[in-house]
N, C-alpha and C positions, 0 to 999 in steps of 0.2 A: 504493500500500500504506500502511495506517495506521501511524503511529508512536506512537499513543496506547496507554497501558496499559489493557487491557480486563479483565484478571483476574489476581489474585495468589492463589496457593494455597500453603499452608504445611502441613507434616506432620512427624511425628517419624520419624527413621530411626536406625539404629545405626552407630556409628563402628567403627574397627578393633579397639577393645577391648571391643566389645559394649555400649558406653554410649550413652545416648540423646543425639541431637543433632538439628539442624533442617535441613530441606531446603525450598527454595522454588522454585516455578515461576511465571514471568510470561508472559502472553500479550499480544501486540500484533499486531493484524491477523491474518494467518494464520501467524505465527511464535510459537514457544514455546521457552523456554529454562529450564534448571533449574540451581541451584547449591546446594551444601551447606556447612555450617560445621564445620570441624575443631576439635579440642580438644587442649590441651596438658596434660601432667602436670607438667613442670618449667616453672613460670610465674614471670615477674617480678612484683614487687609492684605495678608501675605499669600492668599490662595492664588493658584494658577488662573490665568485669564481665559474666559470663554469668548468666542466669537459668536455673532448671530448664527443660528442653526443652519440657515441656507449657505452662509459663507463657509462654515465648518465642513459641510457636506462637499462643497465645491473644492475645498482644499484637500480633502481626502481623494476625491476623484481625479483632480488635476495634478496633484503633487505626490501624495503619500503612496498611491497605488503604484506609480512608476518605480519607486524606490524599493518596494517590498515584493512585488510579483517574482516568483521563482525562489524565494528564500525559504529556508526550513522553518516550519512552525515551532520547532523546538528551540530556536534561537531567540528566546524571550528578551534577554538582556541586550543582545546585539540589535534586534529590531527596534526595541524601545529607544536605544541610544541613537539609532539612525533617524528616527522620527524627531527626537529632541534636537539633534544636530541640524536636521532639515529646517526645523522651526527657527533656530538660531537666536532665540531670546532666552532670558533668564526665567521668564514667567509664562512661556508658551503663548505669548500674545499675538504672534504672527499667524500661526496655523490655528491656534485655539486648543486649549486642553480638552474641549468637547469634540475635537477632531482626533486627537492622539489617543485619549483614554479608551473610547469604545473599540478602536482597532486593537489596542493592547489587551483588553479584556477578552475580546473575541478570539484573539490569537491563542491565549491560554486555554480557552474552552475547546477550540478545534484541536489543539495539540493533545489535550486529554482524550478526546474522542479517537484521534489517530492512534494513540497509544493504548486505547481500550481500557482506560481508567476512569473512575469517578473523578470529577473535578477536584474535590477536596483532597483526594489522595495525590493527584498530580501537583497541587499547590504545596503539599507537604514536601514533595521532592524539590520543587523550585526554591522553597524557603529553608530547606534543610531542617525542618521542624521534627523534633523527636517526641514532643509532648502528646499524650493521648487524652488530655483533658478536654471535656466538653465545655463550651462557654456558658457563663451565667446569662440568663435572659433578663434584659432590662426593658420592662414593659411601660410604655408611655400611657398612663391612665388619664391624666388631666393636662390639658394644654393651656398656656397663657402667652403673654408676650406677643411677638410678631406672628405667632402661629395660630392665634385665636382672636375672636372678636369680643373679648371680655376685658375686665379690668385687672386681671391677675398680672403681677409684675414679672414673674418668672415664666420661663418658656416651657419646661417639661417637669412634671411630677411623676416619678417613676417608682414602680415596684420591682424589686430584684429577686429573681427566683433562681435557686441552685440549678446548675446545668448537668449534674451527675446523671440525672434521668430526664433527658430533654423532652421526651413525650409527656411525662408527668408535668414538667414545667410549663409546656405549652397548654396542656389541659387546665392547669391551675390559673394560668394567665387569662384564659377565656372565662373561667368561672368568676375571677375577680372583676373582669371587665363588665360582664353581664350584670352581676350583682350590684356593682357600683352604679351602673346606669339606672337600675331600679331605684336605688336610694336617692340618686340625684333628682329623679322625676318626683319622688315623694316630697323632697325638701324644697326644690326650686321650680317645679312644674315641667311641662314637656319640652320647653326650649333648652333645658339644662343638658340634654343629650345631643345638642348640636355638636358637630365635630370640628376640631382644629385640623390643620394641614396634615398632621401625622396620625389622625384617627383618634386622638385623645378627646375626651369630653371637654366642653368649654362652658362650664357653669358660671353664673354671675356671683362668684364667691366675694364676700366683702373683705376678707382678710387673706393675706398671702400664705399663711400656714394652714388655712382651713382645708385645702385639698389633702394634706397629710392626715388630718383628723378623720376625714371621710375614708381615705384608703385604709387606715389602720382599723377603723370600726368595721369596714367591709371584710377585711382579712380575719378579724376576730369572729364575725358571724359565720364565716366559712371554715373556721378551724385552722386557718393558715397564719395566724398572728405570730407563731413561733417559727414559721417557715420562711417568711419574707423579711427582707430589709427594704429600705427606701432610699431614693436618690433624687437629686435635683439638678437639672440643667438650668443654671441661672441666666445664661446668655447675657452676661453683664455688660457687654458692649452697648446694649440697648437700654441700660438702666440709668436712672437719674440719681439714685442714692449714693452718698459718699462711702468710701471704703470702711470708715469706722462704723457707720451704721450697719453696713453689710456684715462685717465681722461679728458684731454683737448679735445680729439676727442668726447667723450661722451657728454661733455657740449655743443659742437658744434651741435651735433645731436639734443639735447633737445631744443636748441635755434632755430633750423631750421625746424624741422619736429615734427608732433604730436606723439612723442615717449612716449609710455606708459609702455614699458616692456624691461628690459635689463637682460639677462640671462648669468651667468658665465662671468661677465665683466673682471675678473682677474683670475689668476691661483689659484687653490684650496688651496695652502699654503699661500695665501695672504689675510686672513680675515680682516686685518687692512685696506687694500685698499678698500674692500667691504664697511667697516664701514665708511670710509671717503666719498666715493661716496654716500652712503645712506644719510649721514648727509647733503650733499650738494644738492642732487636732489631727495631724497627719498619721499618727500611730494607729488610729482606728478608722480613719476616713480617707478614701481616695480623693486627692485634690487633682482634678483632671484638666489637662489643657486641650482646647479645641481651636478657637480663634487664636490662642496663644501659640500653638504649635503647627497647625494647618498641615499635618502629615508631611512635614518638610524635613528631610534628614539634616540639612544645614542648620535649621533652627533648633533641632533636638540636641545639638552639642554646644549651643551657646551657654556660657557659664551662668548667666542670669536666669536661664530656663532650667538648667539641670538641678538647681537648688529650689525650684519653685513648685515642682509637681511630683507625684508618684503614680500618675496614670496619664495615658494619652489616647485621645480619640483618633481613630484612623478612618479617613474617608478618601478613597482612591481619587475622587474627582478634585480634591483639594490640591493634589500634587500633579495629577494628570497622566500617570503611567503606572502599570503594575509593578515594574522593576523598582521604581522609586518608592512605591508603597511598601514593598517587601523590605527594602533597605531601612525605611523608617521603623518598621516593625522590629527588625533585627536590632537596631539601636535601642529601641524602647525596652526590649526584653533583656538586652545586655546590661541595661541600667537597673534591672529588677523592678521596672515599673509595669503596671497593668496595661495591657492592650485591650481597647474596646473598639470593635469594628462597628461602624455606624452607617445607617442610611442617610438620606437627605430629605428635606421637607418636600421638594419637588421630585417625586420618585417615578420609576417605571416598573413594569412587571419583571424585570430582570432580577433573578435571585442570586447573582454572583456572590454577594457579600455573605450569604449563609455558608457557602462552601469555603470562602476565605477565612471566616472565623474558626471553623473546624480545621482548616488546612494549616493555620499558623499557631494553633493552640492558644487562641485568645482568651483573656480573662472573662470577657463579656461581649455581648452583641446587643445593639440597639436597633430595633426594627419598627418602632412606633407601636401602635395598638393592634390587637388581633381583629382589625376591621379595615375595610377598604381593600380592594383587590390587589393594589400594588404592595401593600404590607402583608396581606394574607399569603401572597405567593411566596414570600420569604419564610414565613412561619411554616408553610407546607413543606418547603425544602428542608427546614430543620427536622421535621418529622421523618422525611425520607432518609436523610443522612443518619438519623438515629437508628433506623432499621438497617442501613448499610453497615453500621459499625458492628452489628451482631455477627456479620458473616466474614 
């Protein structure tokens, strides 16, 4: 069977917000694989640059195809490097990260097919991962901030379920989600189950900690209160509170709830505040960089960042290629920080990140809520991988 790239097709599709994005299919021999590029609304300033979708498709068709046809699908690093060099910028702003990334992901998918492997197993080989751990499941139950039309200041209120039995974790996440929806309707009326961009409920809560009270009460009713912990994606680049107020609030959360995870607690240009919080609560809580780190290997070794965090969000579209994503993961794990693979708010039905989380032995994975097709596709892939692990 041939391992040479025979055809690359690019097209415009819609993401979960109805915005245009890019999908790519690669054919090698009698195998064909497709990957799509998600898009974020809350973006760090250091993220790779996207071009308009039509322009990105044209750049694939008119430039990238000519460089890649005939190359081996197993040359992931070489092909990613060729696309980056073809772009010729530090931030992929000429061709667009949304041109390079879907080609990079489709390449790994078709390579796994040519090799006759499940994608997550192939990614284990690419990343030289030896861990057999299953990722924890970080379930977005309530949305606020830029992802919802309510007054909640923070962006995501999360329940964290252990991944040792992924099927059980997925089942418990759906139980939590459904029961919480019922409680919200009882307390706030039918509009309380309006959904944010990532499928979380968007109730009109009056206090920013109220979602945690609701989540813990729901978990208690279901007998899961000792099973779950909770987390918060503050998305602080979009907050107006000063750092002292935020630190006081975060201490209150740690003292009141089983808070295990705190993402982007401060603005990305405030690594010193990250460091202060990490020194104060980091022994029991993950202080996680997202806008601060943007899946960028160069940022992950900066001294002011290495002292600021003990966890890193990994979003392939922040950096724009699979090879660079795997390099960022390698650096994160070498520092003994937690790797959390994450979706974006503007998602597609592509379930690549589920395989990536298992493939690199990630600490956790964020998929949004077990609602909306683009999120459910990834939950379903987790269930399938859980079955594949048995064999």
